[in-house]
C-alpha positions in Angstrom: 11.4 1.5 -15.2 13.6 -1.7 -16.5 15.0 -2.4 -12.7 13.9 -1.3 -9.6 16.7 -0.7 -7.0 16.4 0.0 -3.5 18.8 2.1 -1.0 19.5 1.2 2.7 18.7 4.4 4.1 15.1 2.8 2.3 14.6 0.0 4.2 16.2 0.6 7.1 13.6 3.4 6.9 10.6 0.5 6.0 11.8 -1.5 9.0 12.1 0.7 11.3 7.8 2.2 10.6 6.7 -1.5 10.6 3.6 -2.4 13.1 5.8 -4.1 16.2 2.2 -5.0 16.6 1.0 -7.1 13.4 1.1 -10.7 12.8 4.5 -12.4 11.5 3.6 -14.5 7.8 4.2 -17.8 6.8 7.7 -17.4 7.1 7.2 -16.8 11.5 9.7 -13.3 11.2 8.5 -11.3 13.5 7.7 -7.8 13.0 8.6 -6.6 16.3 12.1 -8.5 15.2 12.8 -7.2 11.8 11.4 -3.8 13.6 13.8 -3.6 16.2 17.4 -4.9 13.9 16.5 -2.9 11.5 19.8 -0.7 11.0 21.2 -4.1 11.2 19.6 -6.3 8.2 18.9 -2.9 6.4 22.4 -3.2 4.0 22.5 -7.4 3.5 18.4 -7.0 3.1 19.2 -4.3 0.7 21.7 -7.1 -1.3 19.1 -9.4 -1.9 15.9 -7.2 -2.8 18.2 -5.5 -5.3 19.4 -8.8 -6.5 15.6 -10.3 -7.0 14.5 -7.5 -8.7 17.7 -7.9 -10.9 16.0 -11.5 -11.2 12.6 -11.1 -11.7 12.3 -13.6 -9.1 10.8 -13.3 -5.3 11.1 -16.1 -2.7 8.8 -18.9 -2.9 7.4 -18.5 1.3 7.0 -15.2 0.1 4.0 -16.5 -2.3 1.9 -18.4 -0.1 0.4 -17.2 2.6 -1.9 -18.4 5.7 -5.4 -17.7 6.2 -7.4 -16.7 9.6 -10.5 -16.0 10.3 -10.8 -13.0 12.5 -14.2 -12.3 14.7 -16.4 -9.6 12.7 -19.2 -9.9 15.5 -22.0 -11.8 17.0 -22.0 -14.8 18.2 -18.6 -16.5 17.7 -19.9 -20.2 17.0 -21.6 -18.7 13.7 -18.9 -18.5 10.8 -21.0 -16.1 8.8 -19.9 -13.4 12.1 -16.1 -14.2 11.2 -14.3 -12.8 8.4 -10.8 -14.4 6.0 -7.1 -12.1 6.2 -4.2 -13.4 4.7 -1.1 -13.4 7.0 1.5 -12.9 3.6 5.0 -12.4 5.0 7.0 -9.4 6.6 9.4 -8.7 4.5 7.4 -9.6 0.9 5.3 -6.5 2.3 8.7 -4.5 2.8 9.8 -5.3 -1.3 6.2 -4.5 -1.8 5.6 -1.1 -0.5 9.5 -0.3 -2.9 8.0 -1.5 -6.1 4.4 0.2 -5.1 6.2 3.2 -4.5 8.4 3.2 -7.7 5.4 1.7 -9.9 3.9 4.7 -8.9 6.6 7.6 -8.9 7.5 6.3 -12.6 3.8 7.0 -13.5 3.4 10.2 -11.8 6.4 11.9 -13.0 4.6 12.2 -16.9 1.9 12.9 -14.9 -0.4 10.3 -16.2 -2.5 10.0 -13.3 -5.5 12.2 -13.7 -5.5 14.9 -10.8 -9.0 13.2 -10.7 -7.6 9.8 -9.4 -8.0 8.9 -5.7 -7.1 5.4 -4.6 -3.9 4.1 -4.0 -2.6 7.8 -4.4 -0.1 9.0 -0.8 -2.2 11.6 0.8 -5.2 10.7 -1.3 -8.2 9.4 0.4 -12.2 8.5 0.5 -12.8 11.8 1.7 -10.8 13.9 -1.2 -12.5 12.0 -3.3 -16.0 12.7 -1.8 -15.7 16.5 -1.4 -14.8 16.5 -4.8 -17.6 15.8 -5.6 -19.9 17.4 -3.0 -17.6 20.5 -5.0 -19.4 19.6 -8.5 -22.1 19.0 -7.4 -22.9 22.0 -5.8 -21.5 24.5 -8.6 -23.1 22.0 -11.2 -26.6 23.1 -9.0 -25.2 26.8 -8.5 -25.2 27.1 -12.5 -28.5 25.0 -13.3 -30.2 28.0 -10.3 -28.5 30.9 -12.5 -27.9 30.0 -15.5 -25.5 32.3 -17.1 -27.1 35.1 -19.6 -26.3 34.6 -23.4 -26.6 37.5 -25.7 -26.5 36.9 -29.7 
């Protein structure tokens, strides 16, 4: 996994699937603009990303976040009712998705992940984990209710 490369189709797909209603980051690039221009900018953006991956560097602007307060509940004049959110570059989030996919694929190929790993894996969720735990508990309870007969 010494080098990561992306292709134009992958970048185009990721840009096309951006949520246009999300907020732009510090670079003020709107996800709507990136989504609508996905086909046109995929190739140059892909070239930029591959050069960035080869150099092992990302633009400094991608390392900066705007911290905004989002109201949770209750009275708006109490700070306790707000939560912080970091608005980072949408282009950086696309890059992070590519890197995350490569890392997860790298570790899944040799079956390094435990089958009981649920976090950060596509298609697995907390519901899957709860069902697995419940199944284990139910199986354990059945064994304790009807212990197997031991023959000597």
